[in-house]
TIDOMI-442292 format. One record per residue (C-alpha): residue number from 0; z, x, y. Coordinates in nm, 4 decimals. Example, Ala and Ser with C-alpha at 12.3 -4.5 7.8 and 13.67 -1.06 7.14 Angstrom:
BEGIN
<tilo><i>0</i><up>0.7800</up><east>1.2300</east><north>-0.4500</north></tilo>
<tilo><i>1</i><up>0.7140</up><east>1.3670</east><north>-0.1060</north></tilo>
end
This chain:
BEGIN
<tilo><i>0</i><up>8.8487</up><east>12.4573</east><north>5.9897</north></tilo>
<tilo><i>1</i><up>8.5322</up><east>12.5255</east><north>6.1708</north></tilo>
<tilo><i>2</i><up>8.6727</up><east>12.6577</east><north>6.5008</north></tilo>
<tilo><i>3</i><up>8.9078</up><east>12.5529</east><north>6.7749</north></tilo>
<tilo><i>4</i><up>8.9796</up><east>12.1938</east><north>6.8202</north></tilo>
<tilo><i>5</i><up>8.9801</up><east>12.0294</east><north>7.1558</north></tilo>
<tilo><i>6</i><up>9.3045</up><east>11.8754</east><north>7.2653</north></tilo>
<tilo><i>7</i><up>9.3098</up><east>11.5087</east><north>7.3362</north></tilo>
<tilo><i>8</i><up>9.5256</up><east>11.5798</east><north>7.6491</north></tilo>
<tilo><i>9</i><up>9.2299</up><east>11.7529</east><north>7.8248</north></tilo>
<tilo><i>10</i><up>9.1913</up><east>11.5168</east><north>8.1146</north></tilo>
<tilo><i>11</i><up>9.5625</up><east>11.4082</east><north>8.1641</north></tilo>
<tilo><i>12</i><up>9.6059</up><east>11.6422</east><north>8.4689</north></tilo>
<tilo><i>13</i><up>9.2999</up><east>11.5344</east><north>8.6338</north></tilo>
<tilo><i>14</i><up>9.3941</up><east>11.1638</east><north>8.6034</north></tilo>
<tilo><i>15</i><up>9.7446</up><east>11.2431</east><north>8.7391</north></tilo>
<tilo><i>16</i><up>9.6065</up><east>11.4133</east><north>9.0520</north></tilo>
<tilo><i>17</i><up>9.3485</up><east>11.1542</east><north>9.1004</north></tilo>
<tilo><i>18</i><up>9.5837</up><east>10.8749</east><north>9.0899</north></tilo>
<tilo><i>19</i><up>9.7753</up><east>11.0526</east><north>9.3896</north></tilo>
<tilo><i>20</i><up>9.4486</up><east>11.0810</east><north>9.5777</north></tilo>
<tilo><i>21</i><up>9.3741</up><east>10.7182</east><north>9.5680</north></tilo>
<tilo><i>22</i><up>9.7317</up><east>10.6224</east><north>9.6695</north></tilo>
<tilo><i>23</i><up>9.6884</up><east>10.8057</east><north>10.0052</north></tilo>
<tilo><i>24</i><up>9.6208</up><east>10.6020</east><north>10.3105</north></tilo>
<tilo><i>25</i><up>9.3669</up><east>10.8348</east><north>10.4726</north></tilo>
<tilo><i>26</i><up>9.1292</up><east>10.9016</east><north>10.1747</north></tilo>
<tilo><i>27</i><up>8.8281</up><east>10.8393</east><north>10.4108</north></tilo>
<tilo><i>28</i><up>8.9083</up><east>11.1539</east><north>10.5844</north></tilo>
<tilo><i>29</i><up>8.9914</up><east>11.3708</east><north>10.2711</north></tilo>
<tilo><i>30</i><up>8.7278</up><east>11.5696</east><north>10.0760</north></tilo>
<tilo><i>31</i><up>8.8545</up><east>11.5930</east><north>9.7281</north></tilo>
<tilo><i>32</i><up>8.6735</up><east>11.7593</east><north>9.4415</north></tilo>
<tilo><i>33</i><up>8.7677</up><east>11.8407</east><north>9.0930</north></tilo>
<tilo><i>34</i><up>8.5917</up><east>12.1076</east><north>8.8884</north></tilo>
<tilo><i>35</i><up>8.6500</up><east>12.2874</east><north>8.5640</north></tilo>
<tilo><i>36</i><up>8.6433</up><east>12.6523</east><north>8.6003</north></tilo>
<tilo><i>37</i><up>8.6154</up><east>12.7007</east><north>8.2393</north></tilo>
<tilo><i>38</i><up>8.7899</up><east>12.5911</east><north>7.9062</north></tilo>
<tilo><i>39</i><up>9.0736</up><east>12.7947</east><north>7.7509</north></tilo>
<tilo><i>40</i><up>9.0750</up><east>12.9399</east><north>7.3949</north></tilo>
<tilo><i>41</i><up>9.2360</up><east>12.6093</east><north>7.2850</north></tilo>
<tilo><i>42</i><up>8.9737</up><east>12.4042</east><north>7.4702</north></tilo>
<tilo><i>43</i><up>9.2009</up><east>12.2916</east><north>7.7617</north></tilo>
<tilo><i>44</i><up>9.0430</up><east>12.2827</east><north>8.1040</north></tilo>
<tilo><i>45</i><up>9.1285</up><east>12.5497</east><north>8.3747</north></tilo>
<tilo><i>46</i><up>9.0912</up><east>12.3165</east><north>8.6710</north></tilo>
<tilo><i>47</i><up>8.9961</up><east>12.3863</east><north>9.0330</north></tilo>
<tilo><i>48</i><up>9.0819</up><east>12.1152</east><north>9.3005</north></tilo>
<tilo><i>49</i><up>8.9327</up><east>12.1466</east><north>9.6519</north></tilo>
<tilo><i>50</i><up>9.0882</up><east>11.9569</east><north>9.9372</north></tilo>
<tilo><i>51</i><up>8.9629</up><east>11.9682</east><north>10.2833</north></tilo>
<tilo><i>52</i><up>8.8718</up><east>11.7189</east><north>10.5628</north></tilo>
<tilo><i>53</i><up>8.5312</up><east>11.5525</east><north>10.5906</north></tilo>
<tilo><i>54</i><up>8.2732</up><east>11.8204</east><north>10.7153</north></tilo>
<tilo><i>55</i><up>8.0353</up><east>11.7223</east><north>11.0111</north></tilo>
<tilo><i>56</i><up>7.7035</up><east>11.7230</east><north>10.8428</north></tilo>
<tilo><i>57</i><up>7.5130</up><east>11.7688</east><north>11.1614</north></tilo>
<tilo><i>58</i><up>7.7125</up><east>12.0798</east><north>11.2781</north></tilo>
<tilo><i>59</i><up>7.8821</up><east>12.2438</east><north>10.9665</north></tilo>
<tilo><i>60</i><up>8.1794</up><east>12.4664</east><north>11.0451</north></tilo>
<tilo><i>61</i><up>8.2741</up><east>12.7608</east><north>10.8371</north></tilo>
<tilo><i>62</i><up>8.6489</up><east>12.7482</east><north>10.7499</north></tilo>
<tilo><i>63</i><up>8.8725</up><east>13.0104</east><north>10.5650</north></tilo>
<tilo><i>64</i><up>8.9891</up><east>12.9036</east><north>10.2395</north></tilo>
<tilo><i>65</i><up>9.3505</up><east>12.9147</east><north>10.1125</north></tilo>
<tilo><i>66</i><up>9.4131</up><east>12.9510</east><north>9.7184</north></tilo>
<tilo><i>67</i><up>9.7092</up><east>12.8212</east><north>9.5637</north></tilo>
<tilo><i>68</i><up>9.7670</up><east>12.8640</east><north>9.1797</north></tilo>
<tilo><i>69</i><up>10.0659</up><east>12.7738</east><north>8.9696</north></tilo>
<tilo><i>70</i><up>10.1701</up><east>12.7881</east><north>8.6050</north></tilo>
<tilo><i>71</i><up>10.0712</up><east>13.1304</east><north>8.4802</north></tilo>
<tilo><i>72</i><up>10.3462</up><east>13.1798</east><north>8.2375</north></tilo>
<tilo><i>73</i><up>10.5030</up><east>12.9110</east><north>8.0045</north></tilo>
<tilo><i>74</i><up>10.8461</up><east>12.9432</east><north>8.1396</north></tilo>
<tilo><i>75</i><up>10.7468</up><east>12.8456</east><north>8.5113</north></tilo>
<tilo><i>76</i><up>10.8025</up><east>12.4759</east><north>8.4781</north></tilo>
<tilo><i>77</i><up>10.9548</up><east>12.4455</east><north>8.8256</north></tilo>
<tilo><i>78</i><up>10.6219</up><east>12.5747</east><north>8.9493</north></tilo>
<tilo><i>79</i><up>10.4833</up><east>12.2382</east><north>8.8648</north></tilo>
<tilo><i>80</i><up>10.7059</up><east>12.0545</east><north>9.0863</north></tilo>
<tilo><i>81</i><up>10.6437</up><east>12.2781</east><north>9.3795</north></tilo>
<tilo><i>82</i><up>10.2680</up><east>12.2390</east><north>9.3239</north></tilo>
<tilo><i>83</i><up>10.2816</up><east>11.8647</east><north>9.3119</north></tilo>
<tilo><i>84</i><up>10.4848</up><east>11.8668</east><north>9.6217</north></tilo>
<tilo><i>85</i><up>10.2383</up><east>12.0830</east><north>9.7957</north></tilo>
<tilo><i>86</i><up>9.9398</up><east>11.8683</east><north>9.6546</north></tilo>
<tilo><i>87</i><up>10.0983</up><east>11.5501</east><north>9.7920</north></tilo>
<tilo><i>88</i><up>10.1628</up><east>11.7045</east><north>10.1179</north></tilo>
<tilo><i>89</i><up>9.8127</up><east>11.8148</east><north>10.1567</north></tilo>
<tilo><i>90</i><up>9.7092</up><east>11.4555</east><north>10.1060</north></tilo>
<tilo><i>91</i><up>9.9555</up><east>11.3178</east><north>10.3800</north></tilo>
<tilo><i>92</i><up>9.9139</up><east>11.2388</east><north>10.7262</north></tilo>
<tilo><i>93</i><up>10.1203</up><east>11.5477</east><north>10.8233</north></tilo>
<tilo><i>94</i><up>9.8593</up><east>11.7878</east><north>10.6760</north></tilo>
<tilo><i>95</i><up>9.5653</up><east>11.6236</east><north>10.8450</north></tilo>
<tilo><i>96</i><up>9.5287</up><east>11.9211</east><north>11.0980</north></tilo>
<tilo><i>97</i><up>9.5448</up><east>12.1658</east><north>10.8238</north></tilo>
<tilo><i>98</i><up>9.2672</up><east>11.9994</east><north>10.6277</north></tilo>
<tilo><i>99</i><up>9.0561</up><east>12.0216</east><north>10.9155</north></tilo>
<tilo><i>100</i><up>9.1341</up><east>12.4051</east><north>10.9693</north></tilo>
<tilo><i>101</i><up>9.1001</up><east>12.5162</east><north>10.6148</north></tilo>
<tilo><i>102</i><up>8.9615</up><east>12.4490</east><north>10.2758</north></tilo>
<tilo><i>103</i><up>9.2278</up><east>12.4407</east><north>10.0120</north></tilo>
<tilo><i>104</i><up>9.1409</up><east>12.5616</east><north>9.6611</north></tilo>
<tilo><i>105</i><up>9.4108</up><east>12.4706</east><north>9.4067</north></tilo>
<tilo><i>106</i><up>9.4652</up><east>12.5805</east><north>9.0650</north></tilo>
<tilo><i>107</i><up>9.7357</up><east>12.3745</east><north>8.9008</north></tilo>
<tilo><i>108</i><up>9.7555</up><east>12.5446</east><north>8.5626</north></tilo>
<tilo><i>109</i><up>9.6284</up><east>12.9047</east><north>8.5238</north></tilo>
<tilo><i>110</i><up>9.7286</up><east>12.9309</east><north>8.1676</north></tilo>
<tilo><i>111</i><up>9.6913</up><east>12.5809</east><north>8.0050</north></tilo>
<tilo><i>112</i><up>9.7462</up><east>12.7251</east><north>7.6560</north></tilo>
<tilo><i>113</i><up>10.0833</up><east>12.8598</east><north>7.7324</north></tilo>
<tilo><i>114</i><up>10.2011</up><east>12.5739</east><north>7.9256</north></tilo>
<tilo><i>115</i><up>10.1028</up><east>12.2754</east><north>7.7039</north></tilo>
end
């Protein structure tokens, strides 16, 4: 009873999204980063996913960022389906131009304690 216990499901979200990234055909063109902004009170991760196109290291270009967040309230289960669809779209060939124009910052679960 010495504090909050960490959940064993902590990285299930990360594994789910990374499996989608590796299934895409154009992964060489995609920059995919996963960061944990912080942990919730119950010890669950508050993830931040970054998706964009490969930057030109010799001539970096500043791009505007688009932030998409989901699952703030427990009753918003449909938001997970919308978020997953948008995530998969960003990894598709159809979104290649968008990845070159913008940096996408995605927060799949803003309130992990209320959602799990």
